[in-house]
Biopython code that builds the backbone (N, CA, C, O; Angstrom):
import numpy as np
from Bio.PDB.StructureBuilder import StructureBuilder

atoms = [
    (1, "MET", "N", (0.814, -1.187, 0.000)),
    (1, "MET", "CA", (0.000, 0.000, 0.000)),
    (1, "MET", "C", (0.864, 1.259, 0.000)),
    (1, "MET", "O", (0.593, 2.218, -0.722)),
    (2, "GLN", "N", (1.896, 1.232, 0.815)),
    (2, "GLN", "CA", (2.774, 2.402, 0.868)),
    (2, "GLN", "C", (3.492, 2.615, -0.460)),
    (2, "GLN", "O", (3.698, 3.754, -0.880)),
    (3, "GLY", "N", (3.870, 1.537, -1.115)),
    (3, "GLY", "CA", (4.549, 1.645, -2.402)),
    (3, "GLY", "C", (3.663, 2.299, -3.446)),
    (3, "GLY", "O", (4.130, 3.122, -4.234)),
    (4, "LEU", "N", (2.375, 1.934, -3.456)),
    (4, "LEU", "CA", (1.429, 2.528, -4.392)),
    (4, "LEU", "C", (1.252, 4.016, -4.111)),
    (4, "LEU", "O", (1.198, 4.830, -5.033)),
    (5, "GLN", "N", (1.163, 4.358, -2.836)),
    (5, "GLN", "CA", (1.023, 5.765, -2.456)),
    (5, "GLN", "C", (2.265, 6.558, -2.871)),
    (5, "GLN", "O", (2.150, 7.695, -3.329)),
    (6, "ALA", "N", (3.443, 5.965, -2.715)),
    (6, "ALA", "CA", (4.691, 6.633, -3.106)),
    (6, "ALA", "C", (4.709, 6.899, -4.612)),
    (6, "ALA", "O", (5.149, 7.962, -5.051)),
    (7, "LEU", "N", (4.229, 5.931, -5.406)),
    (7, "LEU", "CA", (4.172, 6.129, -6.854)),
    (7, "LEU", "C", (3.201, 7.243, -7.229)),
    (7, "LEU", "O", (3.487, 8.040, -8.123)),
    (8, "GLU", "N", (2.060, 7.304, -6.553)),
    (8, "GLU", "CA", (1.094, 8.367, -6.837)),
    (8, "GLU", "C", (1.667, 9.733, -6.469)),
    (8, "GLU", "O", (1.487, 10.709, -7.197)),
    (9, "ASP", "N", (2.358, 9.789, -5.331)),
    (9, "ASP", "CA", (2.984, 11.048, -4.921)),
    (9, "ASP", "C", (4.042, 11.484, -5.923)),
    (9, "ASP", "O", (4.132, 12.663, -6.264)),
    (10, "ALA", "N", (4.838, 10.539, -6.392)),
    (10, "ALA", "CA", (5.883, 10.851, -7.364)),
    (10, "ALA", "C", (5.270, 11.366, -8.665)),
    (10, "ALA", "O", (5.787, 12.306, -9.267)),
    (11, "ALA", "N", (4.168, 10.750, -9.097)),
    (11, "ALA", "CA", (3.504, 11.194, -10.323)),
    (11, "ALA", "C", (2.960, 12.606, -10.156)),
    (11, "ALA", "O", (3.037, 13.417, -11.079)),
    (12, "ALA", "N", (2.413, 12.900, -8.985)),
    (12, "ALA", "CA", (1.884, 14.240, -8.735)),
    (12, "ALA", "C", (3.015, 15.268, -8.749)),
    (12, "ALA", "O", (2.861, 16.352, -9.311)),
    (13, "ARG", "N", (4.127, 14.940, -8.146)),
    (13, "ARG", "CA", (5.267, 15.871, -8.137)),
    (13, "ARG", "C", (5.802, 16.052, -9.551)),
    (13, "ARG", "O", (6.179, 17.163, -9.923)),
    (14, "TRP", "N", (5.842, 14.996, -10.341)),
    (14, "TRP", "CA", (6.357, 15.087, -11.696)),
    (14, "TRP", "C", (5.489, 16.015, -12.538)),
    (14, "TRP", "O", (6.006, 16.817, -13.317)),
    (15, "ALA", "N", (4.178, 15.909, -12.383)),
    (15, "ALA", "CA", (3.280, 16.767, -13.159)),
    (15, "ALA", "C", (3.523, 18.233, -12.807)),
    (15, "ALA", "O", (3.555, 19.087, -13.693)),
    (16, "THR", "N", (3.690, 18.520, -11.539)),
    (16, "THR", "CA", (3.952, 19.893, -11.118)),
    (16, "THR", "C", (5.294, 20.360, -11.651)),
    (16, "THR", "O", (5.410, 21.468, -12.175)),
    (17, "ALA", "N", (6.296, 19.523, -11.519)),
    (17, "ALA", "CA", (7.628, 19.883, -12.002)),
    (17, "ALA", "C", (7.599, 20.062, -13.516)),
    (17, "ALA", "O", (8.239, 20.970, -14.046)),
    (18, "SER", "N", (6.859, 19.201, -14.214)),
    (18, "SER", "CA", (6.776, 19.301, -15.663)),
    (18, "SER", "C", (6.147, 20.629, -16.078)),
    (18, "SER", "O", (6.595, 21.259, -17.036)),
    (19, "HIS", "N", (5.123, 21.048, -15.368)),
    (19, "HIS", "CA", (4.469, 22.320, -15.664)),
    (19, "HIS", "C", (5.435, 23.487, -15.448)),
    (19, "HIS", "O", (5.491, 24.417, -16.254)),
    (20, "VAL", "N", (6.180, 23.427, -14.370)),
    (20, "VAL", "CA", (7.153, 24.489, -14.080)),
    (20, "VAL", "C", (8.229, 24.529, -15.161)),
    (20, "VAL", "O", (8.594, 25.604, -15.638)),
    (21, "LEU", "N", (8.733, 23.368, -15.543)),
    (21, "LEU", "CA", (9.748, 23.312, -16.589)),
    (21, "LEU", "C", (9.202, 23.843, -17.907)),
    (21, "LEU", "O", (9.910, 24.523, -18.651)),
    (22, "HIS", "N", (7.951, 23.533, -18.191)),
    (22, "HIS", "CA", (7.333, 24.039, -19.422)),
    (22, "HIS", "C", (7.267, 25.564, -19.398)),
    (22, "HIS", "O", (7.565, 26.208, -20.403)),
    (23, "ARG", "N", (6.883, 26.144, -18.274)),
    (23, "ARG", "CA", (6.813, 27.597, -18.163)),
    (23, "ARG", "C", (8.195, 28.219, -18.284)),
    (23, "ARG", "O", (8.353, 29.265, -18.914)),
    (24, "LEU", "N", (9.194, 27.585, -17.687)),
    (24, "LEU", "CA", (10.559, 28.090, -17.805)),
    (24, "LEU", "C", (11.030, 28.042, -19.257)),
    (24, "LEU", "O", (11.683, 28.971, -19.731)),
    (25, "ALA", "N", (10.704, 26.973, -19.952)),
    (25, "ALA", "CA", (11.100, 26.849, -21.357)),
    (25, "ALA", "C", (10.427, 27.923, -22.201)),
    (25, "ALA", "O", (11.053, 28.486, -23.099)),
    (26, "GLU", "N", (9.160, 28.214, -21.924)),
    (26, "GLU", "CA", (8.472, 29.276, -22.666)),
    (26, "GLU", "C", (9.134, 30.626, -22.434)),
    (26, "GLU", "O", (9.338, 31.399, -23.369)),
    (27, "ALA", "N", (9.468, 30.898, -21.177)),
    (27, "ALA", "CA", (10.127, 32.166, -20.858)),
    (27, "ALA", "C", (11.484, 32.247, -21.544)),
    (27, "ALA", "O", (11.875, 33.302, -22.042)),
    (28, "HIS", "N", (12.191, 31.134, -21.566)),
    (28, "HIS", "CA", (13.506, 31.112, -22.204)),
    (28, "HIS", "C", (13.391, 31.363, -23.704)),
    (28, "HIS", "O", (14.200, 32.095, -24.272)),
    (29, "MET", "N", (12.404, 30.768, -24.343)),
    (29, "MET", "CA", (12.242, 30.940, -25.781)),
    (29, "MET", "C", (11.936, 32.391, -26.130)),
    (29, "MET", "O", (12.316, 32.864, -27.201)),
    (30, "LYS", "N", (11.257, 33.094, -25.240)),
    (30, "LYS", "CA", (10.977, 34.494, -25.495)),
    (30, "LYS", "C", (12.259, 35.322, -25.456)),
    (30, "LYS", "O", (12.339, 36.385, -26.073)),
    (31, "ASN", "N", (13.252, 34.834, -24.735)),
    (31, "ASN", "CA", (14.500, 35.570, -24.591)),
    (31, "ASN", "C", (15.592, 35.107, -25.555)),
    (31, "ASN", "O", (16.692, 35.659, -25.547)),
    (32, "VAL", "N", (15.307, 34.114, -26.375)),
    (32, "VAL", "CA", (16.324, 33.544, -27.254)),
    (32, "VAL", "C", (16.884, 34.598, -28.207)),
    (32, "VAL", "O", (18.095, 34.662, -28.422)),
    (33, "GLU", "N", (16.021, 35.411, -28.769)),
    (33, "GLU", "CA", (16.495, 36.429, -29.709)),
    (33, "GLU", "C", (17.458, 37.391, -29.010)),
    (33, "GLU", "O", (18.515, 37.725, -29.545)),
    (34, "ARG", "N", (17.082, 37.826, -27.821)),
    (34, "ARG", "CA", (17.939, 38.761, -27.076)),
    (34, "ARG", "C", (19.265, 38.096, -26.699)),
    (34, "ARG", "O", (20.325, 38.713, -26.808)),
    (35, "VAL", "N", (19.204, 36.850, -26.262)),
    (35, "VAL", "CA", (20.413, 36.126, -25.885)),
    (35, "VAL", "C", (21.322, 35.950, -27.096)),
    (35, "VAL", "O", (22.534, 36.142, -27.000)),
    (36, "LEU", "N", (20.740, 35.588, -28.228)),
    (36, "LEU", "CA", (21.516, 35.396, -29.450)),
    (36, "LEU", "C", (22.170, 36.704, -29.886)),
    (36, "LEU", "O", (23.349, 36.722, -30.240)),
    (37, "ASN", "N", (21.415, 37.786, -29.861)),
    (37, "ASN", "CA", (21.973, 39.085, -30.243)),
    (37, "ASN", "C", (23.083, 39.525, -29.287)),
    (37, "ASN", "O", (24.093, 40.080, -29.719)),
    (38, "ASN", "N", (22.894, 39.279, -27.995)),
    (38, "ASN", "CA", (23.935, 39.624, -27.023)),
    (38, "ASN", "C", (25.204, 38.824, -27.283)),
    (38, "ASN", "O", (26.309, 39.359, -27.200)),
    (39, "ARG", "N", (25.043, 37.549, -27.595)),
    (39, "ARG", "CA", (26.221, 36.709, -27.863)),
    (39, "ARG", "C", (26.935, 37.188, -29.125)),
    (39, "ARG", "O", (28.165, 37.220, -29.166)),
    (40, "ILE", "N", (26.176, 37.558, -30.148)),
    (40, "ILE", "CA", (26.774, 38.072, -31.387)),
    (40, "ILE", "C", (27.587, 39.326, -31.088)),
    (40, "ILE", "O", (28.713, 39.471, -31.565)),
    (41, "LEU", "N", (27.016, 40.229, -30.300)),
    (41, "LEU", "CA", (27.736, 41.459, -29.949)),
    (41, "LEU", "C", (29.010, 41.168, -29.162)),
    (41, "LEU", "O", (30.040, 41.803, -29.389)),
    (42, "ARG", "N", (28.942, 40.203, -28.230)),
    (42, "ARG", "CA", (30.140, 39.859, -27.447)),
    (42, "ARG", "C", (31.226, 39.259, -28.326)),
    (42, "ARG", "O", (32.405, 39.568, -28.149)),
    (43, "VAL", "N", (30.844, 38.401, -29.276)),
    (43, "VAL", "CA", (31.836, 37.782, -30.157)),
    (43, "VAL", "C", (32.454, 38.836, -31.073)),
    (43, "VAL", "O", (33.663, 38.824, -31.307)),
    (44, "ARG", "N", (31.631, 39.747, -31.588)),
    (44, "ARG", "CA", (32.181, 40.825, -32.427)),
    (44, "ARG", "C", (33.166, 41.690, -31.635)),
    (44, "ARG", "O", (34.217, 42.066, -32.153)),
    (45, "ALA", "N", (32.831, 42.000, -30.399)),
    (45, "ALA", "CA", (33.727, 42.794, -29.554)),
    (45, "ALA", "C", (35.024, 42.037, -29.288)),
    (45, "ALA", "O", (36.105, 42.626, -29.266)),
    (46, "GLU", "N", (34.906, 40.732, -29.086)),
    (46, "GLU", "CA", (36.107, 39.925, -28.860)),
    (46, "GLU", "C", (36.981, 39.892, -30.109)),
    (46, "GLU", "O", (38.205, 39.974, -30.006)),
    (47, "ILE", "N", (36.372, 39.775, -31.284)),
    (47, "ILE", "CA", (37.141, 39.792, -32.531)),
    (47, "ILE", "C", (37.879, 41.120, -32.670)),
    (47, "ILE", "O", (39.060, 41.144, -33.015)),
    (48, "ASP", "N", (37.185, 42.217, -32.404)),
    (48, "ASP", "CA", (37.820, 43.539, -32.484)),
    (48, "ASP", "C", (38.988, 43.658, -31.507)),
    (48, "ASP", "O", (40.057, 44.162, -31.854)),
    (49, "ARG", "N", (38.764, 43.182, -30.273)),
    (49, "ARG", "CA", (39.826, 43.251, -29.259)),
    (49, "ARG", "C", (41.038, 42.415, -29.677)),
    (49, "ARG", "O", (42.176, 42.869, -29.568)),
    (50, "LEU", "N", (40.791, 41.206, -30.151)),
    (50, "LEU", "CA", (41.885, 40.342, -30.583)),
    (50, "LEU", "C", (42.611, 40.925, -31.792)),
    (50, "LEU", "O", (43.832, 40.822, -31.905)),
    (51, "GLN", "N", (41.845, 41.537, -32.689)),
    (51, "GLN", "CA", (42.464, 42.143, -33.874)),
    (51, "GLN", "C", (43.373, 43.301, -33.474)),
    (51, "GLN", "O", (44.448, 43.478, -34.047)),
    (52, "ARG", "N", (42.939, 44.089, -32.488)),
    (52, "ARG", "CA", (43.793, 45.185, -31.999)),
    (52, "ARG", "C", (45.067, 44.636, -31.366)),
    (52, "ARG", "O", (46.147, 45.193, -31.566)),
    (53, "GLN", "N", (44.950, 43.558, -30.612)),
    (53, "GLN", "CA", (46.137, 42.938, -30.027)),
    (53, "GLN", "C", (47.068, 42.426, -31.106)),
    (53, "GLN", "O", (48.284, 42.591, -31.014)),
    (54, "LEU", "N", (46.507, 41.812, -32.119)),
    (54, "LEU", "CA", (47.314, 41.294, -33.213)),
    (54, "LEU", "C", (48.029, 42.430, -33.929)),
    (54, "LEU", "O", (49.203, 42.304, -34.277)),
    (55, "ASP", "N", (47.329, 43.541, -34.151)),
    (55, "ASP", "CA", (47.953, 44.703, -34.785)),
    (55, "ASP", "C", (49.084, 45.256, -33.919)),
    (55, "ASP", "O", (50.108, 45.706, -34.433)),
    (56, "ARG", "N", (48.890, 45.217, -32.616)),
    (56, "ARG", "CA", (49.887, 45.756, -31.694)),
    (56, "ARG", "C", (51.134, 44.855, -31.614)),
    (56, "ARG", "O", (52.258, 45.355, -31.576)),
    (57, "TYR", "N", (50.933, 43.538, -31.588)),
    (57, "TYR", "CA", (52.051, 42.620, -31.385)),
    (57, "TYR", "C", (52.611, 42.030, -32.666)),
    (57, "TYR", "O", (53.646, 41.365, -32.635)),
    (58, "GLY", "N", (51.965, 42.253, -33.761)),
    (58, "GLY", "CA", (52.440, 41.650, -35.009)),
    (58, "GLY", "C", (51.942, 40.222, -35.126)),
    (58, "GLY", "O", (50.938, 39.857, -34.515)),
    (59, "ARG", "N", (52.626, 39.431, -35.894)),
    (59, "ARG", "CA", (52.188, 38.055, -36.142)),
    (59, "ARG", "C", (52.252, 37.230, -34.867)),
    (59, "ARG", "O", (53.285, 37.159, -34.202)),
    (60, "CYS", "N", (51.126, 36.612, -34.542)),
    (60, "CYS", "CA", (51.037, 35.758, -33.356)),
    (60, "CYS", "C", (50.048, 34.641, -33.683)),
    (60, "CYS", "O", (48.856, 34.888, -33.866)),
    (61, "GLU", "N", (50.549, 33.426, -33.753)),
    (61, "GLU", "CA", (49.703, 32.308, -34.172)),
    (61, "GLU", "C", (48.539, 32.079, -33.216)),
    (61, "GLU", "O", (47.440, 31.731, -33.647)),
    (62, "ARG", "N", (48.775, 32.273, -31.925)),
    (62, "ARG", "CA", (47.725, 32.053, -30.941)),
    (62, "ARG", "C", (46.569, 33.028, -31.170)),
    (62, "ARG", "O", (45.404, 32.631, -31.147)),
    (63, "LEU", "N", (46.894, 34.301, -31.389)),
    (63, "LEU", "CA", (45.856, 35.296, -31.645)),
    (63, "LEU", "C", (45.150, 35.042, -32.970)),
    (63, "LEU", "O", (43.929, 35.166, -33.063)),
    (64, "GLU", "N", (45.913, 34.690, -33.985)),
    (64, "GLU", "CA", (45.317, 34.405, -35.293)),
    (64, "GLU", "C", (44.347, 33.225, -35.207)),
    (64, "GLU", "O", (43.277, 33.242, -35.814)),
    (65, "LYS", "N", (44.735, 32.208, -34.449)),
    (65, "LYS", "CA", (43.872, 31.045, -34.279)),
    (65, "LYS", "C", (42.601, 31.430, -33.533)),
    (65, "LYS", "O", (41.509, 31.010, -33.915)),
    (66, "ARG", "N", (42.729, 32.217, -32.480)),
    (66, "ARG", "CA", (41.551, 32.632, -31.702)),
    (66, "ARG", "C", (40.625, 33.519, -32.534)),
    (66, "ARG", "O", (39.404, 33.405, -32.431)),
    (67, "ILE", "N", (41.194, 34.395, -33.354)),
    (67, "ILE", "CA", (40.375, 35.233, -34.235)),
    (67, "ILE", "C", (39.594, 34.358, -35.227)),
    (67, "ILE", "O", (38.408, 34.589, -35.466)),
    (68, "ALA", "N", (40.261, 33.365, -35.793)),
    (68, "ALA", "CA", (39.588, 32.462, -36.735)),
    (68, "ALA", "C", (38.456, 31.708, -36.043)),
    (68, "ALA", "O", (37.382, 31.542, -36.621)),
    (69, "GLU", "N", (38.685, 31.246, -34.804)),
    (69, "GLU", "CA", (37.643, 30.546, -34.059)),
    (69, "GLU", "C", (36.465, 31.474, -33.769)),
    (69, "GLU", "O", (35.309, 31.074, -33.905)),
    (70, "ALA", "N", (36.758, 32.703, -33.373)),
    (70, "ALA", "CA", (35.701, 33.664, -33.068)),
    (70, "ALA", "C", (34.903, 34.015, -34.318)),
    (70, "ALA", "O", (33.682, 34.158, -34.246)),
    (71, "LYS", "N", (35.564, 34.155, -35.456)),
    (71, "LYS", "CA", (34.858, 34.445, -36.702)),
    (71, "LYS", "C", (33.954, 33.284, -37.101)),
    (71, "LYS", "O", (32.844, 33.496, -37.590)),
    (72, "THR", "N", (34.424, 32.067, -36.895)),
    (72, "THR", "CA", (33.604, 30.895, -37.175)),
    (72, "THR", "C", (32.379, 30.877, -36.276)),
    (72, "THR", "O", (31.269, 30.606, -36.733)),
    (73, "GLU", "N", (32.584, 31.167, -34.993)),
    (73, "GLU", "CA", (31.455, 31.221, -34.059)),
    (73, "GLU", "C", (30.469, 32.311, -34.463)),
    (73, "GLU", "O", (29.256, 32.112, -34.390)),
    (74, "LEU", "N", (30.982, 33.450, -34.884)),
    (74, "LEU", "CA", (30.123, 34.551, -35.307)),
    (74, "LEU", "C", (29.285, 34.149, -36.520)),
    (74, "LEU", "O", (28.088, 34.432, -36.567)),
    (75, "GLN", "N", (29.899, 33.498, -37.489)),
    (75, "GLN", "CA", (29.155, 33.056, -38.671)),
    (75, "GLN", "C", (28.059, 32.067, -38.280)),
    (75, "GLN", "O", (26.949, 32.131, -38.808)),
    (76, "TRP", "N", (28.362, 31.161, -37.369)),
    (76, "TRP", "CA", (27.393, 30.180, -36.910)),
    (76, "TRP", "C", (26.228, 30.873, -36.203)),
    (76, "TRP", "O", (25.067, 30.534, -36.436)),
    (77, "LEU", "N", (26.538, 31.848, -35.335)),
    (77, "LEU", "CA", (25.488, 32.594, -34.632)),
    (77, "LEU", "C", (24.617, 33.383, -35.598)),
    (77, "LEU", "O", (23.396, 33.429, -35.450)),
    (78, "MET", "N", (25.248, 34.002, -36.584)),
    (78, "MET", "CA", (24.499, 34.768, -37.584)),
    (78, "MET", "C", (23.567, 33.836, -38.364)),
    (78, "MET", "O", (22.426, 34.192, -38.656)),
    (79, "HIS", "N", (24.061, 32.650, -38.694)),
    (79, "HIS", "CA", (23.245, 31.665, -39.408)),
    (79, "HIS", "C", (22.047, 31.249, -38.554)),
    (79, "HIS", "O", (20.932, 31.131, -39.063)),
    (80, "LEU", "N", (22.273, 31.028, -37.258)),
    (80, "LEU", "CA", (21.167, 30.670, -36.366)),
    (80, "LEU", "C", (20.129, 31.784, -36.329)),
    (80, "LEU", "O", (18.926, 31.523, -36.341)),
    (81, "GLY", "N", (20.601, 33.028, -36.283)),
    (81, "GLY", "CA", (19.683, 34.148, -36.254)),
    (81, "GLY", "C", (18.861, 34.269, -37.512)),
    (81, "GLY", "O", (17.693, 34.652, -37.457)),
    (82, "GLU", "N", (19.458, 33.945, -38.653)),
    (82, "GLU", "CA", (18.728, 34.009, -39.921)),
    (82, "GLU", "C", (17.673, 32.918, -40.020)),
    (82, "GLU", "O", (16.591, 33.139, -40.563)),
    (83, "GLU", "N", (17.993, 31.735, -39.492)),
    (83, "GLU", "CA", (17.058, 30.614, -39.595)),
    (83, "GLU", "C", (15.944, 30.683, -38.558)),
    (83, "GLU", "O", (14.889, 30.075, -38.741)),
    (84, "ALA", "N", (16.168, 31.415, -37.479)),
    (84, "ALA", "CA", (15.151, 31.496, -36.435)),
    (84, "ALA", "C", (13.991, 32.367, -36.907)),
    (84, "ALA", "O", (14.166, 33.273, -37.721)),
    (85, "ASP", "N", (12.843, 32.083, -36.398)),
    (85, "ASP", "CA", (11.645, 32.844, -36.742)),
    (85, "ASP", "C", (11.350, 33.855, -35.643)),
    (85, "ASP", "O", (10.501, 33.616, -34.785)),
    (86, "PHE", "N", (12.050, 34.982, -35.670)),
    (86, "PHE", "CA", (11.833, 35.976, -34.604)),
    (86, "PHE", "C", (10.836, 36.987, -35.039)),
    (86, "PHE", "O", (10.519, 37.906, -34.284)),
]
sb = StructureBuilder()
sb.init_structure("model")
sb.init_model(0)
sb.init_chain("A")
sb.init_seg("    ")
for serial, (resi, resn, name, xyz) in enumerate(atoms, 1):
    if name == "N":
        sb.init_residue(resn, " ", resi, " ")
    sb.init_atom(name, np.array(xyz, "f"), 0.0, 1.0, " ", f" {name:<3s}", serial, name[0])
structure = sb.get_structure()
């Protein structure tokens, strides 16, 4: 009897938790555009900062590699923004 009651309690908690998670997911989806745009701006700022460092120090493979990675990330983010239905 106790085992059955425990299963019913667990199911009730799951339904409540599921509803809360659903509401959190809805709120998150409303913020996706803002989050994506903020990330794009941060990556662009990082590219600019790294480019200034590269200009200051001359050829540096580590900086060149990081700039290439950041540009790739920026292109990927821009692609996500284009495909999203905002």
